[in-house]
VEXKESE-733397 format. One record per residue: residue number from 1; x, y, z of N, C-alpha, C in turn. Coordinates in steps of 0.02 Angstrom, whole numbers, always signed. Each point is the difference from the previous one (the first is absolute). Layout:
<sites>
NUM	X	Y	Z	X	Y	Z	X	Y	Z
...
</sites>
This chain:
<sites>
1	+7469	+5914	-1182	+30	-67	-5	+75	+5	+11
2	+28	-49	+34	+71	+0	+15	+29	-69	-17
3	+58	+0	-33	+34	-62	-17	+70	+0	+32
4	+16	-55	+34	+64	-5	+35	+34	-66	-19
5	+60	+4	-26	+37	-60	-17	+23	-36	+63
6	-3	-66	-1	+20	-41	+57	+66	-35	-18
7	+53	+17	+37	+66	-29	-13	+6	-66	+37
8	+22	-51	-36	+5	-67	+29	+70	-27	-9
9	+17	-54	+37	+62	-36	-17	-9	-36	-67
10	+54	-27	-26	-5	-39	-61	-43	-62	+13
11	-49	-10	-42	-48	-55	+10	+23	-61	-39
12	-4	-57	+34	+24	-63	-28	-56	-51	-3
13	+12	-53	-36	-50	-53	-6	-19	-27	+69
14	-64	-7	+12	-24	-28	+63	-10	+50	+55
15	+18	+64	-11	-8	+51	+52	-73	+12	+16
16	-13	+19	+63	-67	+18	+23	-13	+73	-20
17	-35	+10	-55	-10	+67	-27	-39	+44	+49
18	-51	-27	+31	-42	+40	+46	+42	+25	+58
19	+40	-44	+30	+43	+20	+56	+49	+54	-22
20	+29	-8	-59	+48	+48	-26	-33	+68	-8
21	-60	+2	-30	-35	+63	-10	-14	+35	+67
22	-29	-37	+48	-18	+30	+64	+61	+21	+40
23	+53	-41	+0	+62	+18	+35	+33	+61	-31
24	-1	+3	-67	+31	+56	-35	-39	+65	+13
25	-67	-5	+1	-41	+59	+16	+15	+25	+70
26	+6	-47	+47	+13	+19	+70	+66	+37	+5
27	+51	-23	-36	+65	+33	+2	-4	+72	-27
28	-46	+11	-47	-8	+67	-29	-51	+42	+39
29	-27	-28	+53	-50	+37	+38	-67	+5	-34
30	-15	-48	-44	-62	+0	-38	-50	-48	+31
31	-63	+18	-1	-53	-44	+25	-56	-5	-52
32	-32	-58	+0	-57	-10	-44	-62	+30	+31
33	-42	+29	-43	-64	+27	+22	-55	-31	-43
34	-60	-7	+28	-56	-25	-41	-7	+41	-64
35	-7	-34	-56	-6	+34	-64	+65	+9	-36
36	+56	-23	+30	+65	+4	-34	+4	-53	-55
37	+44	+14	-48	+16	-48	-53	+75	-11	-1
38	+21	-63	-8	+71	-16	-10	+9	-22	-72
39	+44	+36	-35	+19	-20	-68	+64	-43	+6
40	-2	-58	-31	+56	-47	+4	+30	-10	-69
41	+65	+9	-6	+33	-14	-64	-2	-75	-14
42	-18	-18	-61	-8	-71	-15	+65	-39	+6
43	+56	+34	-10	+64	-36	-2	+19	-29	+68
44	-11	+37	+54	+18	-26	+66	-47	-56	+22
45	-64	+7	-20	-47	-53	+16	+19	-64	-37
46	+18	+8	-64	+21	-58	-40	+64	-31	+28
47	+46	+42	+23	+62	-25	+29	-14	-41	+62
48	-43	+25	+44	-17	-37	+61	-34	-66	-17
49	-37	-2	-55	-32	-61	-23	+48	-48	-35
50	+60	+22	-12	+48	-42	-36	-11	-2	-75
51	-29	+52	-28	-15	+2	-71	+60	+27	-39
52	+58	-29	+12	+62	+19	-33	+24	-59	-41
53	+19	+14	-62	+25	-52	-45	+71	+16	-19
54	+44	-48	+8	+70	+6	-23	+1	-25	-72
55	+16	+44	-47	-1	-19	-71	+47	-57	-15
56	+50	-11	+42	+46	-55	-11	-34	-68	+8
57	-58	+0	+32	-37	-63	+9	-46	-15	-58
58	-7	+47	-47	-44	-10	-58	+40	-37	-53
59	-15	-64	-9	+39	-42	-46	-38	-15	-65
60	-66	-9	+6	-40	-17	-59	-26	+64	-32
61	+34	+20	-53	-17	+63	-33	-29	-16	-69
62	-60	+23	-13	-34	-15	-63	+29	+39	-58
63	-14	-24	-60	+21	+36	-60	-35	+68	-3
64	-61	+3	+24	-37	+63	+1	+35	+51	+44
65	+24	-22	+58	+36	+46	+45	+66	+23	-31
66	+35	-46	-33	+62	+19	-34	-14	+51	-54
67	-52	-11	-39	-17	+46	-55	-18	+69	+26
68	-43	+2	+52	-20	+65	+28	+60	+35	+32
69	+41	-38	+36	+59	+29	+32	+48	+30	-50
70	+10	-35	-55	+45	+26	-52	-28	+64	-31
71	-65	+1	-12	-31	+58	-32	+4	+62	+43
72	-10	-9	+66	-3	+58	+45	+60	+6	+47
73	+52	-40	-12	+62	+3	+38	-14	-10	+76
74	-35	-54	+14	-15	-19	+69	+24	-71	+11
75	+30	-13	+57	+21	-67	+19	-58	-49	-11
76	+8	-51	-42	-55	-46	-13	-26	-35	+63
77	+42	-7	+50	-22	-29	+64	-51	+46	+33
78	+13	+65	-4	-48	+48	+27	-64	+1	-42
79	+7	-6	-66	-59	-3	-43	-43	-60	+20
80	+32	-56	+14	-37	-60	+20	-41	+14	+63
81	+29	+35	+48	-36	+17	+61	-57	+49	-15
82	+14	+49	-41	-52	+49	-19	-58	-36	-34
83	+14	-47	-44	-52	-37	-34	-43	-39	+49
84	+32	-27	+52	-38	-40	+48	-46	+42	+42
85	+12	+67	+2	-41	+45	+40	-49	+40	-42
86	-7	-17	-64	-38	+41	-46	-54	-39	-37
87	-52	+37	-21	-49	-29	-46	+22	+10	-72
88	+31	+56	-14	+26	+12	-67	+52	+55	+1
89	+42	+1	-51	+49	+52	-10	-23	+41	-60
90	-6	+66	+10	-27	+43	-52	+54	+30	-45
91	+63	-5	+22	+55	+29	-37	+53	+22	+50
92	+42	+47	-20	+51	+24	+46	+48	+47	-33
93	+48	+23	+41	+56	+39	-23	+62	-34	+30
94	+58	+25	-15	+61	-32	+24	-1	-6	+77
95	+8	-60	+24	+3	-21	+71	-67	-2	+36
96	-55	+21	-32	-65	+1	+34	-55	-27	-45
97	-41	-44	+28	-58	-26	-35	-63	+30	+30
98	-50	+12	-42	-66	+20	+25	-44	-62	+2
99	-22	-17	+60	-39	-60	+9	-69	+16	+28
100	-46	-47	-11	-63	+2	+36	+3	-54	+53
101	+4	+22	+62	+8	-45	+56	-46	+24	+57
102	-32	-47	+33	-45	+17	+55	-56	+48	-22
103	-17	-2	-64	-51	+45	-26	+25	+70	-15
104	+65	+13	+9	+29	+66	-9	+51	+0	-56
105	+13	+59	-28	+57	+8	-45	+60	+17	+43
106	+52	-42	-3	+57	+8	+44	+66	-6	-40
107	+50	+34	+24	+67	-10	-28	+30	-63	+30
108	+18	-47	-43	+32	-62	+21	-40	-39	+52
109	-67	+5	-5	-45	-37	+46	+12	+20	+73
110	+27	+60	+10	+13	+23	+68	+64	-28	+30
111	+36	-41	-37	+61	-31	+26	+56	+52	+3
112	+36	+1	+55	+50	+52	+12	+64	-31	+28
113	+57	+30	-17	+63	-24	+26	+31	+48	+51
114	-27	+60	+7	+28	+47	+48	-16	-23	+71
115	+49	+7	+44	-7	-20	+71	-19	-74	+7
116	+23	-40	-48	-16	-72	+1	+56	-42	+28
117	+56	+32	+19	+56	-39	+26	+52	-12	-54
118	+18	-62	-11	+52	-16	-49	-22	+20	-71
119	+50	+9	-43	-13	+28	-66	-48	-41	-42
120	-4	-65	+12	-43	-42	-41	-69	-11	+30
121	-14	+34	+56	-66	-6	+31	-50	+47	-31
122	-63	-22	-4	-55	+44	-18	-57	-12	+50
123	-39	+52	+12	-57	-5	+46	-64	+1	-39
124	-43	-49	+13	-65	-3	-31	-51	+40	+42
125	-60	+8	-26	-53	+28	+41	-17	-49	+56
126	-30	+25	+55	-23	-46	+52	-51	-50	-28
127	-3	-57	+30	-51	-48	-20	-68	+22	+26
128	-53	-8	-40	-68	+18	+19	-3	+72	+25
129	+2	+47	-46	+5	+71	+18	-54	+22	+49
130	-63	-17	-16	-56	+22	+41	-1	-36	+67
131	+13	-65	+0	+2	-37	+63	+56	+25	+44
132	+57	+18	-30	+57	+25	+37	-16	+65	+37
133	-29	+48	-35	-12	+65	+32	-57	-4	+50
134	-48	-44	-12	-55	-8	+48	+26	-32	+64
135	+44	-49	-6	+30	-30	+60	+42	+51	+36
136	+38	+40	-36	+42	+52	+30	-43	+47	+42
137	-56	+24	-29	-42	+47	+37	-31	-34	+62
138	-27	-60	-9	-30	-35	+56	+50	-13	+56
139	+60	-22	-18	+52	-12	+50	+20	+64	+35
140	+3	+55	-39	+20	+64	+29	-53	+25	+50
141	-63	-8	-17	-54	+20	+46	+3	-42	+64
142	+11	-65	-7	+3	-43	+59	+60	+16	+45
143	+57	+10	-31	+61	+13	+38	+0	+68	+34
144	-31	+50	-33	+1	+68	+26	-61	+16	+43
145	-54	-38	-10	-62	+15	+35	-36	+62	-28
146	+23	+24	-57	-29	+60	-31	-42	-21	-61
147	-60	+27	-5	-41	-13	-59	-54	+55	-5
148	-24	+15	-60	+19	-33	-62	+66	+27	-26
149	+36	-43	-35	+60	+20	-36	-10	-18	-73
150	+38	+33	-43	+2	-18	-71	+70	-20	-19
151	+6	-35	-55	+67	-21	-23	+2	+1	-76
152	+58	+16	-25	+13	+4	-72	+62	-40	-16
153	-2	-41	-52	+59	-31	-27	+18	+38	-63
154	+58	+32	-1	+15	+46	-55	+64	-20	-36
155	+4	+26	-61	+59	-10	-42	+9	+61	-43
156	+61	+11	-24	+12	+55	-47	-15	-23	-70
157	-21	+47	-42	-15	-16	-69	+14	+60	-45
158	+7	-14	-64	+11	+54	-49	-66	+20	-31
159	-1	+57	-33	-59	+25	-34	+14	+8	-75
160	-49	-9	-42	+11	+8	-72	+25	+71	-16
161	+55	+3	-38	+27	+62	-26	+22	+51	+53
162	+13	-23	+61	+24	+45	+53	+60	-32	+34
163	+48	+43	+18	+59	-23	+36	-16	-13	+73
164	+40	-43	+30	-6	-10	+72	-51	-52	+19
165	-3	-13	+66	-46	-50	+26	-49	+33	+49
166	-57	-32	+8	-49	+20	+50	-19	-63	+39
167	-36	+9	+55	-23	-58	+38	-67	-23	-26
168	-13	-64	+7	-64	-28	-19	-21	-53	+50
169	-64	-8	+10	-26	-50	+47	-7	-68	-34
170	+28	-51	+31	-8	-69	-24	-60	-33	+33
171	-12	+16	+63	-55	-28	+38	-15	+45	+60
172	-61	-4	+24	-25	+45	+52	-37	-40	+52
173	+3	+23	+62	-39	-31	+53	-28	+53	+46
174	-65	-5	+14	-31	+41	+52	-35	+63	-22
175	+11	+22	-63	-32	+61	-22	-16	-3	-74
176	-45	+43	-21	-23	+1	-69	+54	+29	-45
177	+24	-40	-50	+56	+23	-41	-18	+47	-57
178	-64	-1	-20	-23	+41	-56	-61	+40	+23
179	+0	+64	-16	-59	+42	+12	-33	+15	-67
180	-60	-26	-9	-36	+7	-63	-39	+65	+0
181	+20	+46	-44	-32	+66	-4	-50	+4	-58
182	-8	-54	-36	-46	+0	-56	-72	+15	+23
183	-32	+44	-36	-68	+20	+18	-3	+64	+40
184	+56	+19	+31	+3	+64	+34	+7	+57	-50
185	-10	+61	+22	+3	+58	-45	+61	+43	+16
186	+28	+30	-54	+55	+47	+11	-29	+68	+20
187	+44	+50	+6	-22	+66	+24	-47	+35	-49
188	-2	-25	-62	-45	+29	-49	-62	-43	-12
189	-8	-51	+42	-59	-41	-5	+3	-57	-50
190	+59	-9	-32	+7	-55	-47	+11	-66	+38
191	-32	-52	-23	+5	-65	+34	+67	-33	-18
192	+35	-24	+50	+63	-36	-11	-16	-70	-26
193	+32	-19	-55	-17	-63	-33	+51	-56	+12
194	+63	+18	+9	+52	-52	+5	+46	+7	+60
195	-6	+53	+38	+51	+14	+51	-7	-45	+61
196	+54	-36	+14	+6	-39	+61	+68	+16	+32
197	+0	+18	+63	+62	+19	+34	+37	-62	+23
198	+63	-6	-21	+42	-57	+20	+31	+15	+69
199	-40	-5	+52	+21	+19	+67	+62	-40	+22
200	-1	-66	-9	+56	-41	+22	+64	+17	-39
201	-6	+13	-65	+59	+18	-40	+27	+68	+20
202	-45	+48	+14	+22	+67	+21	+39	-5	+66
203	-26	-38	+47	+35	-8	+64	+66	-37	-10
204	+1	-49	-44	+61	-38	-13	+55	+45	-30
205	-20	+45	-45	+49	+44	-30	+29	+49	+51
206	-44	+25	+44	+23	+44	+53	+48	-37	+46
207	-17	-63	+16	+43	-41	+43	+67	-14	-33
208	-2	-14	-65	+61	-13	-38	+48	+60	+4
209	-29	+59	+0	+41	+61	+1	+40	+5	+65
210	-30	-18	+56	+37	+4	+64	+39	-64	+15
211	-20	-55	-32	+34	-64	+11	+67	-2	-35
212	+3	+28	-60	+60	+0	-43	+15	-70	-25
213	+57	-7	-36	+12	-63	-35	+71	-27	+6
214	+44	+35	+37	+70	-21	+1	+19	-33	+66
215	+44	+32	+39	+27	-31	+60	-30	+30	+64
216	-59	+29	-5	-29	+35	+58	-24	-47	+55
217	-17	-62	-18	-27	-49	+48	-65	+26	+32
218	-43	+28	-42	-65	+23	+24	-55	-32	-43
219	-11	-65	+9	-46	-36	-44	-74	+3	+21
220	-13	+36	+55	-69	+9	+23	-14	+74	+11
221	-62	+19	-11	-20	+70	+11	-64	+1	+41
222	+1	+40	+53	-59	+11	+41	-39	+59	-28
223	-64	-11	-13	-42	+53	-28	-55	+17	+50
224	+3	+61	+26	-51	+25	+46	-53	+39	-38
225	-61	-6	+22	-55	+44	-21	-14	-1	-76
226	+8	-59	-30	-17	-5	-72	-76	+2	-8
227	-25	+37	-48	-73	+7	-11	-28	-61	-37
228	-2	-57	+34	-24	-61	-31	-60	-27	+38
229	-36	-45	-32	-57	-33	+32	+22	-71	+20
230	-1	-14	+66	+19	-65	+24	-59	-49	-8
231	+15	-57	-30	-51	-51	-11	+31	-69	+11
232	-41	-51	+15	+28	-67	+9	+29	-27	-65
233	+49	-45	+7	+33	-27	-59	-47	-41	-43
234	-53	-29	+29	-45	-39	-41	-43	+44	-45
235	+6	+66	+8	-35	+47	-44	+48	+30	-53
236	+63	-23	+1	+49	+25	-48	+18	-56	-49
237	-21	+8	-61	+15	-50	-51	+74	+3	-20
238	+29	-58	-12	+70	-2	-22	+8	+31	-69
239	-54	+8	-36	+2	+32	-65	-23	+73	+2
240	-9	+26	+60	-30	+67	+7	+42	+55	-32
241	+66	-9	-5	+42	+51	-29	+16	-13	-73
242	-24	-56	-27	+18	-19	-68	-54	+21	-49
243	+22	+15	-61	-47	+17	-54	+2	-55	-52
244	-58	-21	-25	-1	-51	-52	+42	+22	-60
245	+34	-48	-30	+46	+17	-55	-35	+36	-57
246	-62	-20	-14	-34	+31	-57	-25	+71	+14
247	+7	+23	+63	-18	+68	+18	+61	+45	+11
248	+59	-31	-2	+61	+37	+15	+27	+35	-62
249	+14	+64	+6	+27	+40	-55	+64	-31	-27
250	+47	-16	+44	+65	-25	-22	-6	-68	-33
251	-39	-45	+30	-5	-66	-29	-35	+1	-67
252	-48	+45	-9	-33	+5	-65	+47	+27	-53
253	+44	+47	+19	+50	+25	-47	+50	-55	-17
254	+18	-40	+51	+49	-54	-12	-24	-51	-51
255	-65	-3	-10	-26	-48	-49	+30	+10	-69
256	+21	+62	-13	+30	+15	-65	+75	-14	-2
257	+27	-25	+56	+72	-11	+4	+14	-72	+24
258	-34	-47	-31	+5	-69	+23	+62	-36	-24
259	+39	+30	-43	+56	-36	-29	+52	-20	+53
260	+5	+38	+56	+49	-17	+51	-30	-41	+56
261	-64	-14	-2	-33	-34	+54	+20	-74	+1
262	+15	-25	+59	+20	-71	+9	-49	-32	+48
263	-41	-45	-25	-45	-39	+43	+40	-55	+34
264	-7	-5	+65	+39	-49	+38	-41	-64	+12
265	+31	-56	-12	-34	-64	+9	+6	-20	+73
266	-55	-18	+30	-2	-20	+71	-13	-75	+4
</sites>
């Protein structure tokens, strides 16, 4: 397997992402091959979609946002935006909230201010994560004439009790994101009971490593020869990578720490 970062110009609202990817690949002497996967950083996709909020435009700030902002030392305008992107807030530390958003545990609902332009700007996740990456893959296949292709919408995330960030898959198109090994046997003949390989997350973390997070301008990664199973999108459930809350180790432990939990009214 080979991963190659794709350097692009600065992407702005309304830009043609597919054209930028293909033109940038051509400049680097890169070509798409059947079975390739493109990992796309969620931030540039969101930027092209115009998913940028200037906090100076947030005027109606709830008492709940003021209270949470004071407790965790976060601009209450930003808290208001985080609340609008979340199902619930589980707690936090100074400057960061842990939210449940899009079915995932995320820092600040995935909202980020790095590479967002002016100091008061924040970037939200792309709208319709799964629809976005499926359209990206379909458009890329049509424009390039190459198929099958796979696509990943990725973001960086933290891990419990570990420093640093890793990549994680927000949505997948064109290939099976999870490999279920349950029922298979290990080398000693014992049956595997719970093991499922997070293929999409593993690829996302590898892509994050070559993509980087600062001023590199490499928001896409070309992945050659990934050992994945290509399948139609109608065979990929949008919940395929999610675990029910009552089966999740972390969420079950959190049940004992409800004092910081904030249910958000919709």
